[in-house]
TORRO-116476 format. One record per atom (N, C-alpha, C, O, CB): z, y, x; residue in three letters. Coordinates in steps of 0.1 Angstrom, whole numbers, padded with zeros to 4 digits, always signed. Each point is the difference from the previous one (the first is absolute). Glycine has a CB too. Layout:
BEGIN
ZYXala
...
This chain:
BEGIN
+0043-0088-0074met
-0008-0003+0008met
+0012+0000+0017met
+0009+0007+0004met
-0034+0006-0025met
+0017-0027+0028asp
+0011+0002+0007asp
-0006+0009+0010asp
-0009+0007-0002asp
+0023-0029-0003asp
-0007+0020+0018val
+0005+0015+0010val
-0015+0003+0003val
-0003+0012-0001val
+0030-0018+0017val
-0035-0002-0012asp
-0013-0001+0009asp
-0008+0006-0014asp
-0009+0008+0004asp
+0011-0032+0019asp
-0002+0023-0034ala
-0010+0004-0009ala
+0004+0018-0007ala
-0006+0008-0006ala
+0002-0041+0000ala
+0017+0034+0012gln
+0010+0008-0001gln
-0006+0017+0011gln
-0002+0012-0001gln
+0024-0040-0004gln
-0021+0018+0013lys
-0010+0008+0010lys
-0015+0004+0001lys
-0004+0010+0006lys
+0018-0020+0004lys
-0024-0002-0020arg
-0012+0011+0004arg
+0000+0004-0010arg
-0010+0008-0002arg
-0004-0016+0016arg
+0025+0006-0028ala
+0001+0014-0014ala
+0004+0011+0014ala
-0011+0005+0004ala
+0026-0018-0037ala
-0006+0015+0038ala
+0000+0012+0002ala
-0011+0009+0010ala
+0002+0012-0001ala
+0021-0021-0006ala
-0034+0006+0014ala
-0009-0005+0009ala
-0013+0008-0016ala
-0006+0011-0004ala
+0021-0042+0025ala
-0013+0018-0024ala
-0012+0009-0015ala
+0001+0018-0006ala
-0008+0009-0001ala
+0013-0037-0011ala
+0010+0023+0010arg
+0002+0017-0009arg
+0000+0012+0014arg
-0004+0011-0004arg
+0026-0021-0020arg
-0020+0009+0035ala
+0000+0005+0008ala
-0021+0007+0011ala
-0006+0008+0007ala
+0038-0025-0014ala
-0033+0010+0002leu
-0013-0004+0002leu
-0009+0016-0013leu
-0008+0009+0004leu
+0015-0047+0002leu
-0002+0035-0017glu
+0003+0015-0007glu
+0000+0014+0006glu
-0005+0010-0006glu
+0016-0025-0003glu
-0007+0014+0016phe
+0000+0008+0008phe
-0009+0009+0012phe
+0001+0011+0006phe
+0016-0024-0015phe
-0024+0002+0010val
-0013-0002+0006val
-0008+0010-0005val
+0000+0000-0012val
+0001-0024+0015val
-0011+0039+0006arg
-0013-0001-0010arg
-0014+0005+0009arg
+0004+0011+0003arg
+0013-0004-0026arg
-0025-0009+0027pro
-0015-0001+0007pro
+0002+0007+0006pro
+0002+0012-0004pro
-0017-0018-0009pro
+0015+0004+0027gly
-0005+0010+0011gly
+0014+0003+0010gly
+0000+0007+0010gly
-0020+0005-0028gly
+0034-0022+0010met
+0011+0005+0006met
+0000-0011+0018met
-0006-0011+0002met
+0023+0020-0035met
-0008-0001+0045arg
+0003-0009+0006arg
+0013-0003+0001arg
+0009+0008-0001arg
-0027-0004+0009arg
+0019-0018-0007leu
+0014-0006-0004leu
+0006-0001+0012leu
-0006+0002+0010leu
+0001-0015-0030leu
+0020+0009+0020gly
+0004-0011+0008gly
+0004-0010-0005gly
+0009-0001-0009gly
-0006+0013+0022gly
-0008-0021-0007leu
+0002-0015-0008leu
+0012-0009+0015leu
-0001-0003+0012leu
-0033+0001-0030leu
+0047+0000+0002gly
+0012-0007+0011gly
+0002-0009+0004gly
-0011-0006+0001gly
+0018+0015-0007gly
+0001-0015+0010ser
+0001-0016+0001ser
+0011-0008-0003ser
+0011+0005+0000ser
-0023+0000+0015ser
+0009-0020-0019gly
+0013-0005-0006gly
-0010-0006-0012gly
-0011+0004-0004gly
+0034+0014+0012gly
-0012-0028-0013ser
-0005-0008-0014ser
-0005+0004-0015ser
-0007-0007-0008ser
+0021-0005+0021ser
-0005+0028-0015thr
-0008+0007-0005thr
-0011+0008+0002thr
-0007+0005-0009thr
+0022-0011+0004thr
-0016+0007+0016ala
-0007+0010+0002ala
-0014-0006+0003ala
-0009+0008+0003ala
+0029+0007+0005ala
-0022-0028-0008lys
-0008-0010+0000lys
-0004-0001-0009lys
-0012-0003-0001lys
+0019-0005+0014lys
-0002+0008-0023his
-0008+0000-0015his
-0005+0013-0002his
-0005+0004-0010his
+0020-0019-0002his
-0014+0021+0020phe
-0005+0016-0009phe
-0013-0001+0008phe
-0010+0002-0007phe
+0034+0018+0003phe
-0026-0022+0018val
-0011-0003+0010val
-0008-0007-0007val
-0012+0003+0002val
+0024-0004+0017val
-0009-0010-0029glu
-0008-0008-0003glu
-0011+0002-0017glu
-0010-0004-0006glu
+0029-0010+0025glu
-0005+0022-0021leu
-0005+0004-0018leu
-0010+0015+0008leu
-0011+0001-0004leu
+0041-0008-0020leu
-0027+0015+0034leu
-0008+0007+0001leu
-0017+0000+0005leu
-0010+0008+0001leu
+0034-0003+0000leu
-0021-0021+0001ala
-0013-0007+0013ala
-0011+0005-0019ala
-0009+0008-0003ala
+0024-0041+0032ala
-0006+0019-0041glu
-0010+0005-0011glu
-0006+0011+0001glu
-0012+0002+0001glu
+0021-0012-0013glu
+0000+0018+0011arg
-0007+0016-0009arg
-0012+0004+0013arg
-0012+0001-0004arg
+0041+0015-0012arg
-0028-0015+0022val
-0002+0003+0014val
-0019-0010+0000val
-0010+0005+0005val
+0045-0003+0008val
-0034-0012-0019arg
-0014-0007-0006arg
-0006-0002-0006arg
-0008-0009-0001arg
+0011+0005+0007arg
+0004+0018-0018thr
-0005+0006-0010thr
-0004+0013+0002thr
-0003+0007-0010thr
+0014-0022+0000thr
-0010+0019+0020gly
-0006+0006+0002gly
+0014+0021+0001gly
-0001+0011-0003gly
-0026-0037-0010gly
+0034+0020+0018leu
+0010+0009+0004leu
+0001+0001+0013leu
+0003-0009+0008leu
+0008+0004-0025leu
-0014+0021+0020asp
-0002+0009+0013asp
+0014+0002+0004asp
+0004+0009-0007asp
-0026+0003+0001asp
+0031-0016+0014val
+0004-0001+0005val
+0004-0005+0015val
-0007-0008+0006val
+0004+0012-0027val
+0015+0002+0028ile
-0001-0005+0017ile
+0013+0001+0002ile
+0008+0007-0006ile
-0031+0002+0017ile
+0028-0019+0001gly
+0013-0002+0003gly
+0001+0001+0013gly
-0007+0002+0010gly
+0011-0014-0029gly
+0013+0010+0018val
+0002+0005+0014val
+0011-0015+0001val
+0012+0005+0000val
-0016+0031+0000val
+0004-0049+0000pro
+0012-0007+0006pro
+0013+0003+0004pro
+0001+0010+0007pro
-0016-0018-0003pro
+0024+0001-0007thr
+0019+0008+0012thr
+0001-0020+0009thr
+0010-0004+0006thr
+0018+0029-0036thr
-0040-0032+0029ser
+0006-0013+0004ser
-0010-0006+0011ser
-0004+0012+0001ser
+0016-0016-0025ser
-0021-0005+0035glu
-0012-0009-0004glu
+0005-0012-0005glu
-0005-0010+0006glu
-0009+0019+0011glu
+0021-0011-0024ala
+0000-0010-0015ala
-0004+0005-0012ala
-0003-0009-0009ala
+0020+0001+0017ala
-0018+0026-0011thr
-0003+0003-0009thr
-0015+0003+0005thr
-0009-0004-0008thr
+0033+0010-0003thr
-0028+0000+0022arg
-0016+0002-0001arg
-0006-0014+0003arg
-0013-0001-0001arg
+0012+0026+0011arg
+0008-0037-0007ser
-0011-0009-0001ser
-0005-0007-0016ser
-0009-0007-0003ser
+0017+0003+0030ser
+0004+0012-0036asp
+0001-0007-0016asp
-0011+0003-0002asp
-0009-0008-0005asp
+0030+0010-0005asp
-0023+0017+0013ala
-0009+0011-0004ala
-0012-0001+0001ala
-0008+0000-0010ala
+0021+0010+0015ala
-0017-0012+0008glu
-0012-0002+0011glu
-0005-0013-0013glu
-0009+0003-0008glu
+0019+0002+0042glu
-0005-0018-0034arg
-0004-0011-0005arg
-0005-0004-0012arg
-0006-0011-0003arg
+0019+0009+0016arg
-0009+0013-0022leu
+0003+0003-0016leu
-0013+0015-0001leu
-0004+0004-0011leu
+0040-0015+0008leu
-0040+0017+0014gly
-0008+0006-0003gly
+0006+0013-0003gly
-0008+0008-0006gly
-0004-0027+0001gly
+0024+0024+0009val
-0001+0019-0004val
-0001+0008+0013val
+0007-0002+0010val
+0010+0002-0032val
-0026+0007+0021pro
+0000+0010+0018pro
+0013+0004+0000pro
+0010-0002-0007pro
-0035+0016+0008pro
+0022-0006+0012leu
+0015+0002+0012leu
-0005+0010+0003leu
-0011+0004+0000leu
+0020-0024+0011leu
+0005+0025-0006thr
-0001+0012+0012thr
+0014+0001+0008thr
+0007-0009+0001thr
-0025+0023-0015thr
+0020-0005+0017asn
+0011+0003+0009asn
+0004+0013+0001asn
-0008+0009+0000asn
+0001-0025+0012asn
+0023+0016-0011leu
+0001+0012+0006leu
-0006+0014+0007leu
+0002+0011-0003leu
+0008-0029-0001leu
-0017+0014+0013asp
-0008+0008+0007asp
-0008+0002-0004asp
-0002+0013+0001asp
+0007-0015+0011asp
-0017-0007-0018glu
-0010+0006-0008glu
+0007+0007-0019glu
-0008+0005-0008glu
-0013-0027+0027glu
+0031+0021-0021thr
+0004+0008-0013thr
+0012-0002-0003thr
+0006-0006-0009thr
-0024+0005+0001thr
+0022+0008+0018pro
+0017+0004-0003pro
+0006+0006-0011pro
+0012+0000-0003pro
-0013+0004+0023pro
-0012+0002-0031gln
+0013-0003-0005gln
-0004-0005-0014gln
-0011+0003-0004gln
+0025+0014+0017gln
-0005-0024-0019leu
-0003-0010-0012leu
+0008+0003-0015leu
+0012+0003-0003leu
-0015-0023+0024leu
-0006+0018-0027asp
+0008+0006-0016asp
+0012-0011-0005asp
+0010+0004-0005asp
-0036+0008-0004asp
+0023-0028+0009leu
+0009-0005-0005leu
+0003-0006+0008leu
-0008-0002+0009leu
+0005+0004-0028leu
+0017-0009+0020thr
+0004-0014+0011thr
+0003-0011-0013thr
+0010+0003-0006thr
+0005+0010+0032thr
-0019-0022-0030val
+0009-0015-0007val
+0006-0008+0007val
-0007-0005+0009val
-0007+0003-0021val
+0026-0001+0013asp
+0006-0008+0011asp
+0017-0005-0007asp
+0009+0004-0008asp
-0025+0014+0030asp
+0013-0030-0013gly
+0013-0010-0007gly
+0019+0010-0002gly
+0004+0012-0003gly
-0022-0039+0019gly
+0023+0018-0013ala
+0013+0003+0006ala
+0012-0009-0002ala
+0003-0004-0011ala
-0012+0026+0009ala
+0018-0025+0014asp
+0014-0007-0004asp
+0008+0005-0011asp
+0005-0009-0006asp
-0004+0003+0027asp
+0003+0017-0024glu
+0005+0002-0008glu
-0005+0012-0004glu
-0010+0004+0006glu
+0026-0019-0002glu
-0010+0024-0014ile
+0000+0010-0006ile
+0014+0007-0005ile
+0008-0009-0001ile
-0029-0001-0004ile
+0028+0024+0002ala
+0008+0000+0001ala
-0006+0014-0012ala
-0011+0006+0002ala
+0025-0022+0024ala
-0005+0018-0035his
-0005+0009-0011his
+0001+0009+0001his
+0002+0005-0011his
+0000-0013+0001his
-0003+0018+0021asp
-0007+0010+0009asp
-0015-0001+0005asp
-0007+0008+0006asp
+0029-0006-0001asp
-0026-0016-0009leu
-0012-0002+0011leu
+0001+0001+0012leu
-0010+0002+0007leu
-0001+0004-0020leu
+0026-0007+0018ser
-0005-0002+0020ser
+0000-0015-0006ser
+0001-0005-0012ser
+0013+0024+0038ser
-0018-0025-0009leu
-0006-0015-0003leu
+0008-0007+0017leu
+0004+0007+0009leu
-0034+0001-0028leu
+0030-0021+0018ile
-0004-0006+0012ile
-0013-0006-0002ile
-0006-0003-0010ile
+0028-0001+0017ile
-0027+0004+0008lys
-0011-0005-0001lys
+0000-0012+0017lys
+0011+0000+0006lys
-0022+0027-0024lys
+0002-0035+0024gly
-0004-0001+0008gly
+0006-0014+0002gly
+0004-0002+0011gly
-0009+0025-0006gly
+0006-0036-0017gly
+0006-0006+0000gly
-0013-0009+0007gly
+0004-0009+0007gly
+0018+0016-0026gly
-0034-0008+0018gly
-0008-0001+0006gly
-0003+0000+0017gly
-0005-0006+0010gly
+0003+0012-0034gly
+0007+0003+0021gly
-0008+0010+0016gly
-0003+0007+0002gly
+0004+0004+0010gly
-0008-0011-0005gly
-0008+0015-0014ala
-0006+0010+0002ala
+0007+0013-0001ala
-0007+0009+0003ala
-0009-0023-0010ala
+0027+0018+0005leu
+0002+0011-0003leu
+0000+0013+0006leu
+0002+0011-0005leu
+0006-0026-0003leu
-0010+0013+0016leu
-0005+0012+0012leu
-0014+0007-0005leu
-0003+0011-0004leu
+0013-0026+0025leu
-0015+0006-0019his
-0016+0002-0009his
+0002+0008-0013his
-0004+0011-0004his
-0005-0034+0011his
+0015+0013-0012glu
+0001+0003-0016glu
+0006+0014-0001glu
-0005+0007-0009glu
+0008-0032+0001glu
+0005+0029+0014lys
+0007+0014+0002lys
-0013+0014-0001lys
-0002+0008-0009lys
+0025-0022+0028lys
-0029+0012-0007ile
-0013+0003+0007ile
-0001+0005-0013ile
+0005+0010-0003ile
-0015-0026+0023ile
+0001+0006-0031val
-0012-0005-0009val
+0012+0010-0008val
+0001+0011+0004val
-0019-0042+0000val
+0022+0029-0008ala
+0012+0008-0015ala
+0003+0014+0005ala
+0003+0009-0008ala
+0014-0032-0001ala
-0017+0025+0019ser
+0003+0017+0014ser
-0013+0007-0008ser
-0002+0011-0003ser
+0011-0021+0038ser
-0017-0001-0035ala
-0018+0008+0008ala
-0010+0003-0022ala
-0012+0003-0002ala
+0005-0031+0043ala
+0017+0025-0049ser
-0008-0003-0014ser
+0011+0013-0005ser
+0011+0005+0004ser
-0020-0038-0009ser
+0002+0035-0002ala
+0005+0013-0014ala
+0008-0011-0011ala
+0011+0003-0004ala
-0038+0019+0003ala
+0022-0031-0001arg
+0011-0010-0009arg
+0000-0012+0005arg
-0010-0004+0005arg
+0009+0013-0024arg
+0012-0016+0017met
+0006-0009+0000met
+0007-0011-0010met
+0011-0001-0004met
-0013+0017+0019met
-0010-0023-0018ile
+0009-0013-0013ile
+0004-0011+0004ile
-0008-0006+0008ile
-0003+0010-0024ile
+0026-0010+0012val
+0001-0005+0008val
+0005-0012-0014val
+0008+0004-0009val
-0005+0014+0036val
-0009-0036-0027ile
-0001-0005-0008ile
+0007-0018-0002ile
-0008-0009+0003ile
-0011+0031-0002ile
+0028-0024-0003ala
+0007-0013+0007ala
+0005-0005-0023ala
+0000+0004-0011ala
+0014+0008+0052ala
-0011-0020-0034asp
+0009-0007-0010asp
+0017+0002-0005asp
+0008+0002+0008asp
-0026-0016+0001asp
+0019+0014-0019glu
+0015+0005-0005glu
+0010-0004+0009glu
+0012+0003-0003glu
-0019-0003-0020glu
+0006-0008+0034ser
+0009-0004+0005ser
+0003+0008+0011ser
+0012+0000+0004ser
-0017-0019-0013ser
-0001+0025+0012lys
+0002+0011+0012lys
+0005+0015-0006lys
+0005+0009+0006lys
-0027-0020+0008lys
+0021+0011-0030trp
+0007+0012-0001trp
+0015-0003+0008trp
+0002-0011+0003trp
-0015+0019-0026trp
+0023+0004+0025val
+0011-0008+0003val
+0007+0018-0004val
-0007+0010-0001val
+0002-0037+0025val
+0022+0026-0028ser
+0007+0011+0002ser
+0001+0006+0009ser
+0000+0012-0002ser
+0008-0018-0009ser
-0006+0001+0025ala
+0002+0004+0014ala
-0004-0009+0010ala
+0003-0012+0003ala
+0016+0024-0011ala
-0028-0002+0013leu
-0008-0008+0019leu
+0012-0008+0008leu
+0011+0004+0004leu
-0030+0020+0002leu
+0011-0037-0004gly
+0011-0006+0012gly
-0001-0014-0003gly
-0006-0006+0009gly
+0026+0025-0007gly
-0018-0025-0010arg
-0005-0015-0001arg
-0004-0007+0009arg
+0004-0009+0008arg
-0009+0015-0025arg
-0009+0003+0013phe
-0015-0003+0011phe
+0006-0004+0009phe
+0012-0001-0003phe
-0030+0019+0000phe
+0018-0020+0012pro
+0008+0007+0018pro
-0018+0008+0006pro
-0012-0004+0001pro
+0039-0026+0011pro
-0020+0040-0009leu
-0008+0013+0005leu
-0009-0005+0010leu
+0005-0009+0006leu
+0013+0025-0010leu
-0027-0013+0008pro
-0012+0000+0014pro
+0004+0008+0008pro
-0002+0012-0005pro
-0017-0015-0005pro
+0023+0003+0022val
-0006+0011+0006val
-0007-0007+0013val
+0004-0008+0008val
+0013+0028-0018val
-0028-0012+0009glu
-0016-0002+0012glu
+0011+0007+0016glu
+0004+0012+0001glu
-0036-0001-0023glu
+0033-0020+0032val
+0002+0002+0012val
-0014-0002+0010val
-0011-0005-0002val
+0037-0001-0004val
-0017+0014+0018val
-0006-0004+0011val
+0005-0012+0010val
+0010+0003+0006val
-0015+0021-0010val
+0000-0036+0008pro
+0007-0010+0007pro
+0011+0004+0010pro
+0011-0006+0001pro
-0031-0003-0004pro
+0015+0019+0012phe
+0009+0005+0008phe
+0010+0005-0006phe
+0001+0008-0009phe
-0016-0005+0021phe
+0024-0009-0004gly
+0014+0010-0001gly
+0003-0007-0016gly
+0003+0008-0009gly
-0009+0022+0026gly
+0004-0048-0019leu
+0006+0003-0016leu
+0011-0001+0001leu
+0006+0001-0011leu
-0021-0008-0002leu
+0024+0005+0026gly
+0015-0005-0009gly
+0007+0016-0003gly
+0008+0004-0009gly
-0001-0032+0023gly
-0013+0035-0004ala
+0004+0018-0006ala
-0003+0002-0008ala
+0006+0009-0005ala
-0006+0002+0017ala
-0008-0014-0019thr
-0012+0009-0009thr
+0016-0005-0015thr
+0007+0006-0009thr
-0049-0013+0021thr
+0041-0007-0006arg
+0008-0005-0015arg
+0013+0005-0003arg
+0002+0001-0012arg
-0011-0021+0014arg
+0015+0023+0004arg
+0013+0003+0012arg
-0001+0018-0016arg
+0006+0003-0010arg
-0013-0018+0055arg
-0006+0022-0034ala
+0004+0009-0012ala
-0007-0002-0010ala
+0001+0012-0003ala
+0005+0004+0016ala
-0013-0022-0025ile
-0001-0001-0010ile
+0014-0003-0002ile
+0007+0010-0001ile
-0031-0014+0000ile
+0029-0007-0001glu
+0013-0002-0005glu
+0006+0010+0006glu
+0011+0000-0005glu
-0010-0022-0001glu
-0002+0028+0013ala
+0015+0014-0004ala
-0003+0012-0007ala
+0008+0005-0007ala
+0002-0008+0029ala
-0027+0008-0019ala
-0001+0005-0009ala
+0002-0004-0017ala
+0007+0007-0008ala
-0019+0000+0028ala
+0006-0018-0023ala
+0005-0008-0017ala
+0018+0004-0004ala
+0004+0007-0009ala
-0023-0034+0017ala
+0025+0019+0004ala
+0010+0006-0001ala
+0010+0011-0009ala
+0009+0000-0009ala
-0021-0008+0026ala
+0003+0020-0008ala
+0002+0013-0003ala
+0000+0007-0011ala
+0005+0011-0003ala
-0013-0014+0019ala
+0001-0007-0023val
-0005+0005-0013val
+0006-0009-0010val
-0004+0002-0012val
-0018+0008+0021val
+0031-0022-0006gly
+0009-0008-0005gly
-0008-0012-0006gly
+0004-0006-0011gly
+0013+0024+0009gly
-0032-0021+0012cys
-0004-0016-0004cys
+0001-0007+0018cys
-0006+0001+0011cys
-0017+0006-0039cys
+0035-0019+0020ala
+0002-0009+0008ala
-0011-0011-0001ala
-0005-0002-0011ala
+0029+0008+0010ala
-0026-0013+0013gly
-0006-0006+0000gly
-0008-0009+0013gly
-0005+0008+0009gly
+0011+0006-0029gly
-0008-0023+0022pro
-0012-0004+0016pro
-0011+0005-0002pro
-0002+0002-0012pro
+0008-0024+0018pro
-0015+0025+0003ala
-0016+0004-0001ala
+0000-0016+0010ala
+0007-0003+0010ala
-0015+0039-0010ala
-0003-0044-0009leu
+0001-0010+0009leu
-0016-0004+0005leu
-0007+0000-0009leu
+0031-0008-0004leu
-0029+0006+0024leu
-0015+0003+0006leu
-0009-0012-0011leu
+0006-0010-0004leu
+0001+0018+0037leu
-0015-0006-0035arg
-0012-0005-0016arg
-0010-0015+0011arg
-0005+0004+0010arg
-0003+0033-0029arg
+0007-0046+0017arg
-0004-0009+0005arg
-0012-0010-0006arg
-0003-0002-0012arg
+0025+0006+0020arg
-0027-0006-0001ala
-0014-0003-0010ala
+0002-0015+0001ala
+0012-0004+0002ala
-0034+0026+0003ala
+0009-0034-0006lys
+0001-0009-0008lys
+0006-0006+0015lys
+0012-0002+0000lys
-0031+0002-0025lys
+0014-0002+0034asp
+0000-0005+0015asp
+0012+0004+0007asp
+0000-0001+0012asp
-0023+0002-0011asp
+0036+0003-0008gly
+0008+0009+0008gly
+0001+0005+0005gly
+0011+0003+0003gly
-0009-0008-0004gly
-0018+0014+0009his
+0002+0007+0008his
+0002+0014-0009his
+0000-0003-0012his
-0012-0011+0031his
+0014+0033-0015ala
+0005+0010-0003ala
-0012-0001-0011ala
-0009-0007+0004ala
+0024+0020+0017ala
-0015-0006-0037phe
-0011+0005-0009phe
-0010+0012+0010phe
+0005+0011+0003phe
+0015-0015-0027phe
-0032+0002+0027val
-0003+0012+0002val
-0011+0002-0012val
-0007-0006-0007val
+0014+0006+0033val
-0005+0016-0022thr
-0011+0008-0011thr
-0013+0006+0006thr
-0001+0002+0012thr
+0022+0006-0026thr
-0034-0005+0001asp
-0008+0002+0007asp
+0001+0014+0012asp
-0009+0008+0003asp
-0003-0022-0024asp
+0021+0014+0024ser
-0002+0011+0005ser
+0007+0002+0016ser
+0001+0009+0008ser
-0005-0002-0034ser
+0010-0023+0023gly
+0008-0006+0014gly
+0012+0003-0004gly
+0008-0003+0009gly
-0023+0006+0009gly
+0019+0002-0026his
+0021+0001+0006his
+0007-0013-0010his
-0005-0010-0005his
+0010+0044+0008his
+0003-0031-0002trp
+0012-0008-0006trp
+0004+0007-0013trp
-0003+0012-0004trp
+0011-0019+0027trp
+0004-0009-0030ile
+0001+0014-0014ile
+0015-0008+0005ile
+0000-0010+0006ile
-0025+0017-0035ile
+0038+0000+0027leu
+0010-0002-0002leu
+0008-0007-0016leu
+0010+0007+0002leu
-0016+0012+0018leu
+0009-0025-0030asp
+0003+0006-0011asp
+0015-0004-0004asp
+0009-0009+0002asp
-0034+0009-0008asp
+0022+0013+0000ala
+0019+0002+0001ala
+0009+0000-0017ala
+0001+0007-0009ala
-0007+0013+0036ala
+0010-0027-0025ala
+0011-0005-0013ala
+0010+0011-0005ala
+0011-0001+0006ala
-0011-0024+0005ala
+0000+0034-0019phe
+0007+0002+0001phe
+0007+0004-0015phe
+0010+0006-0003phe
-0019-0004+0027phe
+0002-0008-0029glu
+0006-0005-0020glu
-0002+0012-0009glu
-0005+0001-0012glu
+0028-0017+0018glu
-0019+0025+0001arg
-0003+0015-0011arg
+0004+0014+0010arg
+0010+0004+0005arg
-0001-0019-0033arg
-0022+0019+0028ile
-0001+0013+0007ile
+0005+0013-0009ile
-0009+0005-0006ile
-0011-0016+0019ile
+0030+0016-0015ala
+0002+0010-0011ala
-0011+0015+0005ala
-0005+0006-0010ala
+0035-0018+0004ala
-0032+0019+0021asp
-0008+0009-0002asp
-0013-0005+0009asp
+0001+0002+0012asp
+0018+0016-0019asp
-0027-0022+0002pro
-0014-0002+0008pro
+0001+0010+0004pro
+0005+0001+0011pro
-0019-0014-0020pro
+0009+0025+0003lys
-0009+0011+0009lys
+0009+0006+0014lys
-0005+0008+0009lys
-0008-0001-0034lys
+0034-0015+0025ser
+0003+0006+0013ser
-0001-0012+0007ser
+0004+0001+0011ser
+0013+0019-0017ser
-0021-0032+0003leu
+0002-0012+0010leu
-0019+0009+0007leu
-0001+0007+0010leu
+0020-0039-0029leu
-0031+0027+0010ala
-0007+0004+0005ala
-0005+0009+0011ala
-0008-0002+0009ala
+0012-0006-0025ala
+0005+0023+0012glu
+0001+0009+0014glu
+0003-0009+0008glu
-0010-0005+0004glu
+0018+0026-0010glu
+0002-0027+0009arg
+0009-0005+0011arg
-0009-0009+0004arg
+0000+0000+0013arg
+0024+0003-0021arg
-0030-0010+0005leu
-0009-0013+0008leu
-0012+0010+0005leu
-0003-0002+0012leu
+0008-0023-0030leu
-0011+0034+0012asp
-0011+0011+0001asp
+0008+0005+0016asp
-0008-0002+0009asp
+0001+0012-0042asp
+0020-0004+0038gly
+0001+0000+0010gly
+0004-0005+0011gly
+0002+0007+0010gly
-0004+0002-0022gly
+0004-0024+0012ile
-0002-0012+0009ile
-0011+0000+0008ile
-0011+0000-0005ile
+0022-0011-0008ile
-0007+0010+0025thr
-0009-0003+0012thr
-0006-0013+0000thr
+0005-0006+0010thr
+0008+0021+0002thr
-0022-0024-0019gly
-0003-0015+0006gly
-0007+0003-0011gly
-0012+0000+0001gly
+0030-0018+0012gly
-0014+0022-0026val
-0004-0001-0015val
-0014+0003-0001val
-0005+0011+0005val
+0026-0005-0012val
-0026-0014+0001val
-0018+0009-0006val
+0001+0002-0010val
-0006+0009-0006val
-0010-0019+0014val
+0026+0003-0013glu
-0005+0001-0020glu
+0009-0010-0007glu
+0003-0012+0004glu
-0032+0017-0002glu
+0031+0002-0013his
+0014-0009-0008his
-0009+0002-0015his
-0005+0010-0006his
+0035-0002+0020his
-0030-0020-0017gly
-0002-0006-0020gly
+0011+0011-0012gly
+0002-0006-0011gly
-0005-0027+0020gly
+0007+0042-0007leu
+0003+0008-0003leu
-0010+0015-0007leu
-0003+0010+0006leu
+0020-0026+0011leu
-0020+0012-0030phe
-0012+0008-0005phe
+0002+0013-0009phe
-0004+0001-0012phe
-0007-0024+0013phe
+0020+0035+0008ile
+0005+0009-0010ile
-0011+0011-0012ile
-0009+0006+0004ile
+0028-0008+0019ile
-0018+0002-0028gly
-0008+0013-0006gly
-0016+0001+0001gly
-0008+0009-0002gly
+0028+0002+0009gly
-0024-0031-0002leu
-0018-0002+0000leu
-0001-0004-0011leu
-0012-0002+0000leu
+0004-0005+0021leu
+0013+0003-0033ala
-0010-0007-0011ala
+0008+0008-0010ala
+0012+0001-0002ala
-0021-0027+0010ala
-0006+0032-0014his
+0000+0008-0012his
+0002-0012-0018his
+0005+0002-0011his
-0023+0020+0031his
+0012-0029-0017ala
+0004-0013-0009ala
+0001-0015+0003ala
-0006-0007+0008ala
-0003+0021-0018ala
+0017-0017+0001ala
-0001-0020+0000ala
-0003-0005-0011ala
+0002+0005-0011ala
+0016-0010+0026ala
-0023-0007-0013val
-0004-0005-0009val
+0003-0014-0004val
-0007-0010+0006val
-0007+0027-0001val
+0022-0019-0012leu
+0007-0011-0001leu
-0001-0008-0008leu
+0001+0005-0012leu
+0010+0005+0021leu
-0013-0023-0009ala
-0003-0014-0010ala
+0010-0010-0001ala
+0007-0006+0009ala
-0030+0008-0003ala
+0023-0003-0021gly
+0014-0011-0003gly
-0003-0006-0008gly
-0011+0003-0004gly
+0027+0006+0009gly
-0009-0022-0015ser
-0001-0009-0002ser
-0003+0010-0018ser
-0001-0006-0011ser
+0016-0016+0035ser
-0016+0035-0024ser
-0001+0006-0013ser
-0010+0009-0002ser
-0001+0007-0010ser
+0023-0010+0008ser
-0029+0003+0013gly
-0014+0011+0008gly
-0002+0007+0010gly
+0001-0004+0012gly
-0003+0007-0028gly
-0002+0011+0013val
+0001+0002+0009val
+0003+0019+0002val
-0002+0008-0009val
-0013-0034+0010val
+0022+0030+0012arg
+0001+0010-0008arg
+0003+0011+0013arg
+0008-0002+0009arg
+0001-0011-0034arg
-0018+0022+0023val
+0001+0014+0012val
+0009+0013+0001val
-0002+0010-0005val
-0020-0015+0003val
+0032+0003+0009val
+0010+0009+0003val
-0003+0011+0011val
-0005-0003+0011val
+0018-0016-0017val
-0011+0036+0003glu
-0008+0007+0006glu
+0012+0004+0009glu
+0011+0000-0005glu
-0030+0006-0013glu
+0019+0000+0033arg
+0011+0009+0008arg
-0003+0013-0006arg
-0009+0008-0001arg
+0010-0019+0024arg
+0019+0012-0032arg
+0003+0015-0003arg
-0008+0008+0011arg
+0000+0012+0001arg
+0026-0016-0010arg
């Protein structure tokens, strides 16, 4: 299978966790897009579910495909979230946010009884950090916030610049919530939990892409097939 076929295979396997009547968090990104498409096929044959999208792109796809939607104000507790990831460590800690939806993705995952992350095997890593860590920040005071992020990371052994993400037009990339993103190139994060705690304490940081203790299982697709890894 090529990578896109692997993503779709992982999404198809994750669909087996969905039961009638579930309230679902619908993730963002290329792999989650496959899940929404496959879920819509089941909905058209009678599956009764309702979803909360984590981005405007996912909302648009789900509406176009006929997946019933709600929001966390109307449905504050979800049964299951299915989402992709940029990196998945062996303890199922994650880096997410390559697509820019990390804030909404983390809110939805936190409101869910379970989270399943779906990906191709290339996302399975021995240590997080080779993929730059997205940190969502308010635009005001960007320089001070950047320095605080880099200092906090250095204190837990992570060295590397936090660079402003740019859109295709060269301007700052703007998230669905109106914030900016700094992508921190640390290469290796030895202690994700400690880094997450330090980032949580920085004024100006809205959220970061370290998802610690949220994923309950990973569905990984590779050239030899699909496997499910449960969190121990």
